[in-house]
MILO-410444 format. One record per residue (C-alpha): residue in one letter; residue number from 1; x, y, z; chain. Coordinates in Angstrom, 2 decimals, padded with zeros to 5 digits, m for minus. Layout:
N
{rec 'A' NUM {X Y Z} 'A'};
...
END
This chain:
260
{rec 'M' 1 {000.01 m000.15 m000.20} 'A'};
{rec 'A' 2 {001.51 003.35 m001.19} 'A'};
{rec 'A' 3 {001.68 006.35 001.44} 'A'};
{rec 'L' 4 {000.64 010.07 000.54} 'A'};
{rec 'D' 5 {003.89 012.22 m000.21} 'A'};
{rec 'H' 6 {002.38 015.58 m000.99} 'A'};
{rec 'V' 7 {m000.62 017.45 m002.43} 'A'};
{rec 'V' 8 {000.35 020.26 m005.05} 'A'};
{rec 'I' 9 {m001.59 023.52 m005.62} 'A'};
{rec 'N' 10 {m000.92 025.20 m008.74} 'A'};
{rec 'T' 11 {m000.56 028.81 m008.78} 'A'};
{rec 'L' 12 {000.59 029.16 m012.33} 'A'};
{rec 'K' 13 {002.36 032.64 m012.50} 'A'};
{rec 'S' 14 {000.84 033.97 m009.19} 'A'};
{rec 'M' 15 {003.35 032.48 m006.87} 'A'};
{rec 'D' 16 {003.99 035.76 m004.92} 'A'};
{rec 'A' 17 {000.27 036.17 m004.22} 'A'};
{rec 'A' 18 {m000.09 032.36 m003.03} 'A'};
{rec 'A' 19 {003.05 032.29 m000.94} 'A'};
{rec 'D' 20 {001.90 035.59 000.78} 'A'};
{rec 'L' 21 {m001.28 034.52 001.56} 'A'};
{rec 'F' 22 {m000.42 031.10 003.19} 'A'};
{rec 'A' 23 {002.00 032.77 005.09} 'A'};
{rec 'A' 24 {m000.78 035.22 006.22} 'A'};
{rec 'L' 25 {m002.92 032.03 007.24} 'A'};
{rec 'G' 26 {m000.14 030.85 009.59} 'A'};
{rec 'F' 27 {001.91 028.49 007.41} 'A'};
{rec 'T' 28 {005.72 028.34 007.39} 'A'};
{rec 'L' 29 {006.92 028.27 003.98} 'A'};
{rec 'T' 30 {010.22 026.77 002.70} 'A'};
{rec 'P' 31 {012.33 029.26 000.86} 'A'};
{rec 'R' 32 {011.33 029.28 m003.04} 'A'};
{rec 'G' 33 {012.89 026.47 m004.71} 'A'};
{rec 'Y' 34 {013.81 026.67 m008.30} 'A'};
{rec 'H' 35 {013.46 023.11 m010.21} 'A'};
{rec 'S' 36 {015.79 022.22 m012.84} 'A'};
{rec 'L' 37 {012.67 021.35 m015.09} 'A'};
{rec 'G' 38 {011.61 024.84 m014.85} 'A'};
{rec 'S' 39 {008.91 025.36 m012.03} 'A'};
{rec 'I' 40 {009.12 027.29 m008.87} 'A'};
{rec 'N' 41 {007.88 025.90 m005.29} 'A'};
{rec 'H' 42 {007.14 026.61 m001.75} 'A'};
{rec 'L' 43 {006.52 023.85 000.66} 'A'};
{rec 'M' 44 {004.55 023.61 004.01} 'A'};
{rec 'M' 45 {006.10 020.54 005.82} 'A'};
{rec 'T' 46 {004.77 018.33 008.18} 'A'};
{rec 'P' 47 {006.48 014.92 009.70} 'A'};
{rec 'G' 48 {004.53 012.94 006.83} 'A'};
{rec 'A' 49 {003.14 014.44 003.89} 'A'};
{rec 'Y' 50 {003.20 017.97 002.76} 'A'};
{rec 'L' 51 {001.62 020.84 000.77} 'A'};
{rec 'E' 52 {003.47 022.20 m002.21} 'A'};
{rec 'L' 53 {002.74 025.49 m003.88} 'A'};
{rec 'V' 54 {004.14 025.33 m007.66} 'A'};
{rec 'G' 55 {004.02 027.67 m010.34} 'A'};
{rec 'V' 56 {006.52 028.93 m012.99} 'A'};
{rec 'P' 57 {008.90 031.77 m013.00} 'A'};
{rec 'D' 58 {008.05 034.97 m014.99} 'A'};
{rec 'T' 59 {011.07 034.35 m017.15} 'A'};
{rec 'G' 60 {013.28 031.82 m018.49} 'A'};
{rec 'R' 61 {012.50 028.05 m018.71} 'A'};
{rec 'Q' 62 {009.10 027.21 m017.91} 'A'};
{rec 'R' 63 {007.69 023.67 m017.19} 'A'};
{rec 'Q' 64 {005.13 023.08 m019.70} 'A'};
{rec 'E' 65 {003.36 020.22 m017.29} 'A'};
{rec 'V' 66 {002.75 022.84 m014.83} 'A'};
{rec 'L' 67 {001.51 025.42 m017.50} 'A'};
{rec 'D' 68 {m001.06 022.86 m018.89} 'A'};
{rec 'S' 69 {m002.28 021.51 m015.62} 'A'};
{rec 'P' 70 {m005.35 023.04 m013.93} 'A'};
{rec 'F' 71 {m005.33 026.04 m011.36} 'A'};
{rec 'G' 72 {m005.52 024.99 m007.65} 'A'};
{rec 'L' 73 {m005.80 021.81 m006.28} 'A'};
{rec 'N' 74 {m003.84 019.62 m009.01} 'A'};
{rec 'G' 75 {m001.56 016.91 m007.91} 'A'};
{rec 'L' 76 {m001.88 013.85 m005.82} 'A'};
{rec 'V' 77 {001.75 012.69 m005.39} 'A'};
{rec 'L' 78 {002.39 008.98 m003.67} 'A'};
{rec 'R' 79 {005.64 007.95 m002.29} 'A'};
{rec 'T' 80 {007.83 005.60 m003.83} 'A'};
{rec 'F' 81 {011.17 004.36 m002.55} 'A'};
{rec 'D' 82 {011.96 002.68 m005.78} 'A'};
{rec 'A' 83 {010.55 004.38 m008.89} 'A'};
{rec 'D' 84 {011.99 001.93 m011.25} 'A'};
{rec 'A' 85 {009.94 m000.71 m009.39} 'A'};
{rec 'T' 86 {006.61 001.44 m009.28} 'A'};
{rec 'R' 87 {006.94 002.12 m012.72} 'A'};
{rec 'D' 88 {007.30 m001.98 m013.53} 'A'};
{rec 'R' 89 {004.34 m002.64 m011.04} 'A'};
{rec 'L' 90 {001.85 000.16 m012.99} 'A'};
{rec 'A' 91 {002.86 m001.41 m016.23} 'A'};
{rec 'A' 92 {002.19 m004.71 m015.00} 'A'};
{rec 'A' 93 {m001.16 m003.64 m013.62} 'A'};
{rec 'G' 94 {m002.21 m002.30 m016.92} 'A'};
{rec 'F' 95 {m001.42 001.39 m016.77} 'A'};
{rec 'A' 96 {001.00 003.28 m019.07} 'A'};
{rec 'P' 97 {003.48 004.88 m016.86} 'A'};
{rec 'T' 98 {006.24 007.40 m018.10} 'A'};
{rec 'G' 99 {009.50 007.87 m016.40} 'A'};
{rec 'P' 100 {011.20 007.92 m014.06} 'A'};
{rec 'V' 101 {012.14 011.52 m014.61} 'A'};
{rec 'A' 102 {014.84 012.84 m012.78} 'A'};
{rec 'F' 103 {015.24 016.44 m011.65} 'A'};
{rec 'S' 104 {016.60 018.71 m008.73} 'A'};
{rec 'R' 105 {016.50 021.75 m006.94} 'A'};
{rec 'P' 106 {019.29 023.85 m004.78} 'A'};
{rec 'V' 107 {018.28 023.98 m001.15} 'A'};
{rec 'D' 108 {020.61 026.41 001.35} 'A'};
{rec 'V' 109 {021.21 024.33 004.76} 'A'};
{rec 'E' 110 {023.15 026.72 007.10} 'A'};
{rec 'G' 111 {024.72 028.63 004.28} 'A'};
{rec 'V' 112 {025.93 025.70 001.93} 'A'};
{rec 'E' 113 {024.02 024.93 m001.07} 'A'};
{rec 'H' 114 {023.06 021.45 m001.62} 'A'};
{rec 'D' 115 {020.93 019.66 m004.68} 'A'};
{rec 'A' 116 {017.30 018.15 m003.43} 'A'};
{rec 'R' 117 {017.02 015.36 m005.94} 'A'};
{rec 'F' 118 {013.83 013.31 m007.09} 'A'};
{rec 'R' 119 {012.61 010.91 m009.66} 'A'};
{rec 'T' 120 {008.95 010.73 m010.49} 'A'};
{rec 'V' 121 {006.75 008.26 m012.15} 'A'};
{rec 'R' 122 {003.57 009.63 m013.79} 'A'};
{rec 'L' 123 {000.46 008.50 m015.59} 'A'};
{rec 'P' 124 {m001.21 009.94 m018.61} 'A'};
{rec 'P' 125 {m003.45 012.74 m017.86} 'A'};
{rec 'E' 126 {m006.49 010.53 m019.37} 'A'};
{rec 'T' 127 {m005.87 007.95 m016.67} 'A'};
{rec 'F' 128 {m007.36 009.99 m013.69} 'A'};
{rec 'P' 129 {m009.35 012.90 m015.49} 'A'};
{rec 'A' 130 {m009.82 014.73 m012.05} 'A'};
{rec 'G' 131 {m006.08 015.62 m011.97} 'A'};
{rec 'R' 132 {m002.44 014.65 m011.93} 'A'};
{rec 'V' 133 {m001.52 011.30 m009.86} 'A'};
{rec 'Y' 134 {002.10 010.62 m009.88} 'A'};
{rec 'F' 135 {004.92 009.21 m007.45} 'A'};
{rec 'C' 136 {007.71 010.75 m006.24} 'A'};
{rec 'E' 137 {011.09 009.06 m005.03} 'A'};
{rec 'H' 138 {013.19 011.46 m002.80} 'A'};
{rec 'L' 139 {016.76 010.57 m003.28} 'A'};
{rec 'T' 140 {017.70 013.21 m000.71} 'A'};
{rec 'P' 141 {014.74 013.37 002.13} 'A'};
{rec 'E' 142 {017.03 015.07 004.57} 'A'};
{rec 'L' 143 {017.08 018.19 002.51} 'A'};
{rec 'V' 144 {013.23 018.16 002.18} 'A'};
{rec 'W' 145 {012.20 017.17 005.95} 'A'};
{rec 'R' 146 {013.92 019.83 007.86} 'A'};
{rec 'P' 147 {013.19 020.41 011.56} 'A'};
{rec 'E' 148 {013.16 024.38 011.19} 'A'};
{rec 'W' 149 {010.41 024.15 008.64} 'A'};
{rec 'M' 150 {007.89 021.75 010.48} 'A'};
{rec 'T' 151 {006.40 023.99 013.16} 'A'};
{rec 'H' 152 {003.48 026.42 011.71} 'A'};
{rec 'P' 153 {002.04 028.86 013.85} 'A'};
{rec 'N' 154 {m001.40 028.10 012.84} 'A'};
{rec 'G' 155 {m000.75 024.50 014.27} 'A'};
{rec 'F' 156 {m000.76 022.50 011.04} 'A'};
{rec 'V' 157 {000.50 018.94 011.42} 'A'};
{rec 'A' 158 {m000.83 016.65 008.83} 'A'};
{rec 'I' 159 {m002.87 015.89 005.74} 'A'};
{rec 'D' 160 {m005.29 013.24 006.52} 'A'};
{rec 'A' 161 {m007.53 012.75 003.37} 'A'};
{rec 'F' 162 {m008.02 013.97 m000.40} 'A'};
{rec 'T' 163 {m011.22 013.84 m001.91} 'A'};
{rec 'I' 164 {m011.87 013.07 m005.54} 'A'};
{rec 'A' 165 {m015.25 013.70 m007.56} 'A'};
{rec 'S' 166 {m016.05 011.46 m010.30} 'A'};
{rec 'T' 167 {m018.77 010.80 m012.60} 'A'};
{rec 'D' 168 {m017.91 007.21 m012.05} 'A'};
{rec 'P' 169 {m016.86 006.91 m008.91} 'A'};
{rec 'D' 170 {m016.88 003.02 m008.67} 'A'};
{rec 'A' 171 {m014.68 002.59 m011.64} 'A'};
{rec 'E' 172 {m012.54 005.42 m010.31} 'A'};
{rec 'A' 173 {m012.05 003.89 m006.91} 'A'};
{rec 'R' 174 {m011.17 000.71 m008.51} 'A'};
{rec 'R' 175 {m008.39 002.39 m010.84} 'A'};
{rec 'L' 176 {m006.94 004.17 m007.85} 'A'};
{rec 'A' 177 {m006.72 001.24 m005.75} 'A'};
{rec 'T' 178 {m005.03 m000.79 m008.47} 'A'};
{rec 'A' 179 {m002.53 002.07 m008.89} 'A'};
{rec 'F' 180 {m002.08 002.48 m004.99} 'A'};
{rec 'D' 181 {m001.80 m001.28 m004.29} 'A'};
{rec 'S' 182 {m004.72 m000.88 m002.06} 'A'};
{rec 'T' 183 {m008.35 m001.88 m001.86} 'A'};
{rec 'A' 184 {m011.57 000.26 m002.41} 'A'};
{rec 'M' 185 {m013.78 000.25 000.44} 'A'};
{rec 'P' 186 {m017.75 001.54 000.58} 'A'};
{rec 'H' 187 {m017.82 004.71 002.36} 'A'};
{rec 'A' 188 {m020.86 006.96 003.47} 'A'};
{rec 'E' 189 {m020.81 009.19 000.21} 'A'};
{rec 'G' 190 {m018.80 006.80 m002.29} 'A'};
{rec 'W' 191 {m015.65 005.03 m001.84} 'A'};
{rec 'R' 192 {m012.44 005.03 000.50} 'A'};
{rec 'V' 193 {m009.14 004.04 m000.62} 'A'};
{rec 'P' 194 {m006.81 003.80 002.29} 'A'};
{rec 'L' 195 {m003.10 004.88 002.06} 'A'};
{rec 'D' 196 {m000.48 004.12 004.62} 'A'};
{rec 'D' 197 {m001.22 007.46 006.21} 'A'};
{rec 'A' 198 {m004.36 008.88 004.90} 'A'};
{rec 'D' 199 {m007.41 008.21 002.84} 'A'};
{rec 'V' 200 {m008.42 009.01 m000.76} 'A'};
{rec 'L' 201 {m012.32 009.41 m000.74} 'A'};
{rec 'V' 202 {m014.28 009.28 m004.02} 'A'};
{rec 'V' 203 {m017.68 010.75 m004.30} 'A'};
{rec 'P' 204 {m020.11 011.29 m007.07} 'A'};
{rec 'G' 205 {m019.66 014.38 m009.07} 'A'};
{rec 'E' 206 {m020.98 016.04 m012.35} 'A'};
{rec 'T' 207 {m017.30 016.50 m013.37} 'A'};
{rec 'A' 208 {m014.34 015.23 m012.19} 'A'};
{rec 'A' 209 {m012.44 017.26 m010.09} 'A'};
{rec 'F' 210 {m009.91 017.27 m007.32} 'A'};
{rec 'R' 211 {m012.60 018.45 m004.62} 'A'};
{rec 'T' 212 {m010.62 018.84 m001.39} 'A'};
{rec 'A' 213 {m007.53 018.05 000.81} 'A'};
{rec 'T' 214 {m008.01 017.65 004.43} 'A'};
{rec 'L' 215 {m005.52 019.04 006.65} 'A'};
{rec 'R' 216 {m005.07 018.41 010.67} 'A'};
{rec 'F' 217 {m004.25 021.27 012.87} 'A'};
{rec 'A' 218 {m003.57 021.20 016.66} 'A'};
{rec 'S' 219 {m006.30 023.43 017.09} 'A'};
{rec 'L' 220 {m008.84 025.29 014.59} 'A'};
{rec 'D' 221 {m008.71 028.56 016.55} 'A'};
{rec 'D' 222 {m005.72 030.15 014.76} 'A'};
{rec 'I' 223 {m006.68 029.15 011.24} 'A'};
{rec 'A' 224 {m010.01 030.22 011.62} 'A'};
{rec 'A' 225 {m009.38 033.52 013.20} 'A'};
{rec 'R' 226 {m006.77 034.30 010.37} 'A'};
{rec 'A' 227 {m008.90 033.35 007.90} 'A'};
{rec 'A' 228 {m011.86 035.49 009.18} 'A'};
{rec 'A' 229 {m009.48 038.37 009.41} 'A'};
{rec 'R' 230 {m009.17 038.38 005.51} 'A'};
{rec 'D' 231 {m011.05 039.42 002.59} 'A'};
{rec 'D' 232 {m009.34 036.96 000.55} 'A'};
{rec 'A' 233 {m010.22 034.19 002.58} 'A'};
{rec 'G' 234 {m013.38 032.21 003.96} 'A'};
{rec 'W' 235 {m014.00 030.20 006.82} 'A'};
{rec 'Q' 236 {m017.19 027.78 007.38} 'A'};
{rec 'P' 237 {m017.55 025.62 010.32} 'A'};
{rec 'L' 238 {m018.57 022.32 009.79} 'A'};
{rec 'S' 239 {m018.71 020.95 013.23} 'A'};
{rec 'P' 240 {m016.92 021.76 016.42} 'A'};
{rec 'D' 241 {m014.00 019.88 015.34} 'A'};
{rec 'A' 242 {m013.92 020.62 011.54} 'A'};
{rec 'G' 243 {m014.30 023.95 008.95} 'A'};
{rec 'L' 244 {m013.61 024.74 005.37} 'A'};
{rec 'L' 245 {m011.11 027.03 004.49} 'A'};
{rec 'S' 246 {m011.93 028.64 001.02} 'A'};
{rec 'L' 247 {m009.49 030.93 m001.11} 'A'};
{rec 'P' 248 {m011.50 032.02 m004.05} 'A'};
{rec 'A' 249 {m008.48 033.74 m005.76} 'A'};
{rec 'F' 250 {m006.93 030.18 m006.14} 'A'};
{rec 'D' 251 {m010.04 027.98 m006.73} 'A'};
{rec 'L' 252 {m009.53 026.35 m003.91} 'A'};
{rec 'N' 253 {m011.13 024.73 m000.76} 'A'};
{rec 'L' 254 {m009.46 022.87 001.84} 'A'};
{rec 'T' 255 {m011.08 021.18 004.81} 'A'};
{rec 'C' 256 {m009.46 021.70 008.07} 'A'};
{rec 'R' 257 {m009.83 019.61 011.32} 'A'};
{rec 'S' 258 {m008.61 019.77 014.95} 'A'};
{rec 'S' 259 {m006.57 017.09 016.55} 'A'};
{rec 'R' 260 {m008.46 017.91 019.57} 'A'};
END
C-alpha cells in the first residue's frame, strides 16, 4: 500500500500572491525552490505528507506540465522508495506509466547549497481525469524534511485525506486502488481507498475534479481567526472540530479538522 507524499496546489504565475496568502494564514513556507525542469515551489512541511505550492517563473524556462495543469488543487502525489519498481508494477497492472524523470532544486542549509534530488513516475492525464496523479522518490529526503520547517504558527500537523469527485466513482475508486496497491472500500458518500497514512475518498460529481484535501491542525482557533480576518479567504464551520477554508483567488477549498 502506498503512502501519501504530498499534495500540489498549482499557482501558475501567481506564486507571490499565493505565498503571501498562505504565510498570512499561519503556514511556515520553505524558501522558494527552483526546479531544474523550469518550475518554482514553496513547501508547507509536516513529519509526513506536505503541501506544495508550484508555479512557473516570470522569465526563463517554464515547465509545460505545470502550465498545462489546472489552477488550484491539481496534484495527488504518492511516495515511492524505488521509482523503477513502481513504474514496472504500474505497467504490469495495465497502466501506461512514464519515467522515471530525474530532476533537482538547490537547497540552502546553514549557508551551504545542496541539491535536493527526485525521481518521478507519472501516469497519462487521461488515466485519472480529475487531476495529476504520480509517484515521487526522494533521493535526498534530509533536504526536504528539515526540523526548522516543521512548526507552523497555525498548528498545521498533517494531511489526513484527499477527496476526488468522479462521474463514475465505482470505476475510479477501483483504478486508484490498483494504482496505489490498495483496496477500494464502500464509504458513506462513495468509496474510500486507504493509504498508509491517509485516505483517498471518491465521491459522485457532475465533473471529474480534485475537490478538497483534509488538513489536520492542533487546534482550529488560529486558522479560523486568520481566515476570518482576511477579505481573500473564507471560513465555514462544519462541526465543532472541522471547518472549510476557501481561497477563491486560487479556486481552492481545504477541509480543516482539529486533533483535539
